[in-house]
KELO-992992 format. One record per residue (C-alpha): x, y, z; residue in one letter. Coordinates in Angstrom, 3 decimals, padded with zeros to 6 digits. Layout:
+----------+----------+----------+------+
|       c1 |       c2 |       c3 | code |
+----------+----------+----------+------+
|        X |        Y |        Z |    a |
...
+----------+----------+----------+------+
This chain:
+----------+----------+----------+------+
|       c1 |       c2 |       c3 | code |
+----------+----------+----------+------+
|  037.837 |  052.333 |  009.325 |    m |
|  038.863 |  051.467 |  005.596 |    e |
|  038.808 |  047.981 |  006.803 |    s |
|  034.977 |  048.225 |  007.432 |    t |
|  034.477 |  049.129 |  004.258 |    e |
|  036.530 |  047.201 |  002.439 |    l |
|  034.289 |  044.524 |  004.031 |    d |
|  031.640 |  046.039 |  003.408 |    r |
|  031.867 |  046.530 |  000.125 |    s |
|  033.014 |  043.374 | -000.828 |    e |
|  030.924 |  041.629 |  000.959 |    e |
|  027.700 |  043.981 | -000.740 |    m |
|  028.944 |  042.502 | -004.222 |    k |
|  028.556 |  038.907 | -003.676 |    l |
|  025.059 |  039.256 | -001.947 |    l |
|  024.500 |  041.028 | -005.055 |    k |
|  026.496 |  038.229 | -007.060 |    e |
|  024.239 |  035.825 | -004.954 |    r |
|  020.807 |  037.895 | -005.420 |    a |
|  021.723 |  037.363 | -008.911 |    d |
|  022.245 |  033.497 | -009.200 |    l |
|  018.805 |  033.223 | -007.461 |    l |
|  016.488 |  035.684 | -009.506 |    g |
|  016.247 |  037.943 | -006.736 |    i |
|  015.475 |  041.472 | -008.395 |    k |
|  017.305 |  044.250 | -006.355 |    y |
|  018.129 |  047.833 | -007.136 |    s |
|  021.169 |  049.647 | -007.403 |    n |
|  021.095 |  051.703 | -004.119 |    n |
|  020.031 |  049.032 | -001.936 |    i |
|  020.794 |  048.651 |  001.409 |    g |
|  023.337 |  045.906 |  002.588 |    l |
|  021.431 |  044.667 |  005.124 |    d |
|  017.964 |  044.110 |  003.283 |    t |
|  019.452 |  042.974 |  000.055 |    l |
|  021.461 |  040.377 |  003.106 |    r |
|  017.803 |  039.855 |  004.853 |    a |
|  016.507 |  039.317 |  001.001 |    k |
|  019.917 |  036.001 | -000.320 |    v |
|  018.846 |  034.673 |  002.944 |    n |
|  015.037 |  034.532 |  002.251 |    e |
|  015.369 |  033.545 | -000.940 |    k |
|  017.976 |  030.613 |  000.372 |    l |
|  015.561 |  029.331 |  003.696 |    e |
|  012.735 |  029.095 |  000.702 |    e |
|  014.640 |  026.688 | -001.064 |    s |
|  015.551 |  024.803 |  001.276 |    s |
|  012.161 |  024.212 |  002.660 |    i |
|  010.887 |  024.092 | -000.907 |    q |
|  013.752 |  020.878 | -001.469 |    q |
|  012.038 |  019.864 |  001.627 |    e |
|  009.249 |  019.641 |  000.824 |    d |
|  010.102 |  017.604 | -002.415 |    k |
|  011.735 |  014.812 | -000.934 |    e |
|  008.891 |  014.303 |  001.055 |    n |
|  006.401 |  014.437 | -000.941 |    k |
|  008.968 |  011.541 | -002.412 |    a |
|  008.779 |  009.490 |  000.011 |    s |
|  004.824 |  009.825 |  000.940 |    t |
|  004.541 |  009.035 | -002.849 |    r |
|  007.434 |  006.419 | -002.133 |    a |
|  005.052 |  004.761 |  001.327 |    q |
|  002.033 |  005.418 | -000.540 |    i |
|  003.031 |  003.367 | -004.008 |    r |
|  004.588 |  000.372 | -001.363 |    a |
|  001.008 | -000.604 |  000.914 |    e |
| -000.704 |  000.025 | -002.598 |    q |
|  001.474 | -003.126 | -004.264 |    l |
|  001.085 | -005.038 | -001.114 |    k |
|  000.037 | -008.098 | -001.897 |    l |
| -003.135 | -009.777 |  000.135 |    v |
| -004.310 | -013.150 |  000.367 |    r |
| -007.916 | -013.809 | -000.291 |    i |
| -010.290 | -015.985 | -001.264 |    r |
| -013.564 | -014.326 | -003.838 |    l |
| -016.913 | -016.300 | -003.895 |    t |
| -018.877 | -014.125 | -007.230 |    v |
| -022.396 | -012.982 | -006.179 |    m |
| -023.345 | -011.230 | -009.280 |    n |
| -025.356 | -014.393 | -011.241 |    p |
| -024.626 | -012.771 | -014.962 |    t |
| -020.417 | -013.647 | -013.588 |    k |
| -021.099 | -017.179 | -012.955 |    k |
| -019.792 | -018.343 | -016.217 |    a |
| -017.561 | -015.673 | -016.499 |    w |
| -014.025 | -017.471 | -016.056 |    r |
| -012.324 | -014.186 | -014.160 |    g |
| -011.862 | -010.099 | -015.166 |    e |
| -009.105 | -008.292 | -015.933 |    i |
| -009.220 | -005.533 | -013.043 |    f |
| -007.280 | -001.769 | -013.691 |    t |
| -006.052 |  001.144 | -011.152 |    v |
| -003.972 |  003.588 | -012.075 |    a |
| -003.431 |  007.134 | -010.642 |    n |
| -000.170 |  010.018 | -010.129 |    s |
|  000.710 |  008.078 | -007.264 |    f |
|  001.847 |  003.900 | -007.966 |    i |
|  000.736 |  004.074 | -012.174 |    g |
| -000.697 |  001.826 | -013.508 |    t |
| -002.095 | -001.581 | -012.096 |    v |
| -003.862 | -004.396 | -013.400 |    k |
| -004.632 | -007.496 | -012.596 |    k |
| -006.645 | -011.196 | -013.858 |    f |
| -009.064 | -011.688 | -010.863 |    v |
| -010.465 | -015.418 | -012.046 |    p |
| -013.998 | -016.300 | -010.532 |    y |
| -013.143 | -020.228 | -010.315 |    n |
| -013.073 | -021.683 | -006.497 |    p |
| -010.349 | -024.481 | -007.500 |    k |
| -008.245 | -020.686 | -008.016 |    f |
| -008.965 | -020.171 | -004.233 |    y |
| -008.424 | -023.366 | -002.214 |    v |
| -005.336 | -022.013 | -000.792 |    n |
| -005.973 | -018.550 | -001.296 |    g |
| -004.875 | -015.878 | -003.965 |    y |
| -002.658 | -013.110 | -003.761 |    h |
| -003.900 | -009.394 | -005.095 |    v |
| -002.633 | -005.583 | -004.585 |    p |
| -004.351 | -004.360 | -002.038 |    n |
| -005.313 | -001.121 | -004.845 |    c |
| -006.659 | -004.748 | -006.128 |    i |
| -008.877 | -005.006 | -003.623 |    y |
| -009.982 | -002.187 | -002.492 |    g |
| -011.319 | -002.617 | -006.065 |    i |
| -012.891 | -005.480 | -005.524 |    l |
| -014.618 | -004.824 | -002.016 |    k |
| -016.017 | -002.098 | -002.787 |    e |
| -017.955 | -003.176 | -006.595 |    k |
| -021.728 | -003.422 | -006.970 |    q |
| -024.270 | -004.657 | -008.453 |    f |
| -027.944 | -003.959 | -009.464 |    l |
| -029.424 | -007.073 | -008.026 |    n |
| -033.523 | -007.752 | -009.527 |    i |
| -035.788 | -009.302 | -007.663 |    t |
| -039.685 | -010.394 | -008.349 |    t |
| -042.187 | -011.302 | -005.764 |    e |
| -045.712 | -012.225 | -006.537 |    d |
| -048.031 | -010.430 | -004.104 |    k |
| -052.262 | -011.267 | -004.393 |    g |
| -051.443 | -011.279 | -008.154 |    g |
| -049.590 | -008.267 | -008.404 |    k |
| -045.835 | -008.766 | -009.708 |    t |
| -043.634 | -006.621 | -007.496 |    e |
| -040.260 | -006.278 | -009.177 |    v |
| -037.597 | -004.989 | -006.108 |    r |
| -034.144 | -003.612 | -006.874 |    t |
| -031.134 | -003.519 | -004.235 |    d |
| -027.981 | -002.488 | -004.919 |    l |
| -025.644 | -006.011 | -003.695 |    v |
| -021.798 | -006.204 | -003.255 |    p |
| -020.745 | -007.911 | -006.401 |    e |
| -018.460 | -010.273 | -004.538 |    f |
| -017.967 | -011.888 | -000.830 |    s |
| -014.248 | -011.402 |  000.195 |    i |
| -012.301 | -013.588 |  003.012 |    e |
| -009.054 | -012.055 |  003.460 |    v |
| -006.540 | -014.708 |  005.127 |    l |
| -003.354 | -014.219 |  006.733 |    p |
| -000.568 | -014.026 |  005.004 |    p |
|  001.161 | -016.799 |  004.087 |    l |
|  003.670 | -018.614 |  006.747 |    t |
|  007.271 | -018.888 |  005.482 |    q |
|  006.498 | -023.387 |  005.822 |    e |
|  003.400 | -022.832 |  003.795 |    e |
|  005.709 | -020.671 |  000.997 |    l |
|  008.316 | -023.559 |  000.927 |    d |
|  006.245 | -026.009 |  000.245 |    t |
|  004.640 | -023.851 | -002.125 |    l |
|  008.067 | -023.689 | -003.403 |    a |
|  008.756 | -026.851 | -004.041 |    k |
|  005.026 | -027.834 | -005.164 |    e |
|  005.808 | -026.084 | -007.755 |    q |
|  009.042 | -026.900 | -008.515 |    a |
|  008.378 | -030.152 | -009.015 |    a |
|  005.353 | -029.728 | -010.692 |    g |
|  007.557 | -028.069 | -012.967 |    n |
|  004.543 | -024.635 | -013.427 |    r |
|  004.398 | -022.284 | -011.144 |    i |
|  000.016 | -021.342 | -010.584 |    d |
+----------+----------+----------+------+
């Protein structure tokens, strides 16, 4: 019997040390089973929190990769006030992807073979609208009509094939430029 009492007292001592390290509060006259349950509960809780952190990190990386993936588009400006503009800088920022800035040109020559933009910028371009104001004469009265209209017409093109990428790389190398 003495050996089991020794084992119990050693276990109690070890459990109290572990509880102190884990920041578990307990009374001096706590039972062995109760202290063991509290320590085990705290250890399970910390392992669950560690799994949650790992899940959040992998989810964050997956969202970031998805939002930064390049989309090949052909863009046409529908807003008459922006027809003369050379382009515009679009910015997207959040806690998952950080800050992404991209200059999107409006000149049609950039879109002959398509133009690559990050998926998050493509989403902004797709949602962008402007107020279109039209006037109409009806029986001597001028009627003004306003509508929210998409600012851009966007055609999503298929990704470049490896052959197209190789051809583009040769053209850029020959011209000593990158477009």
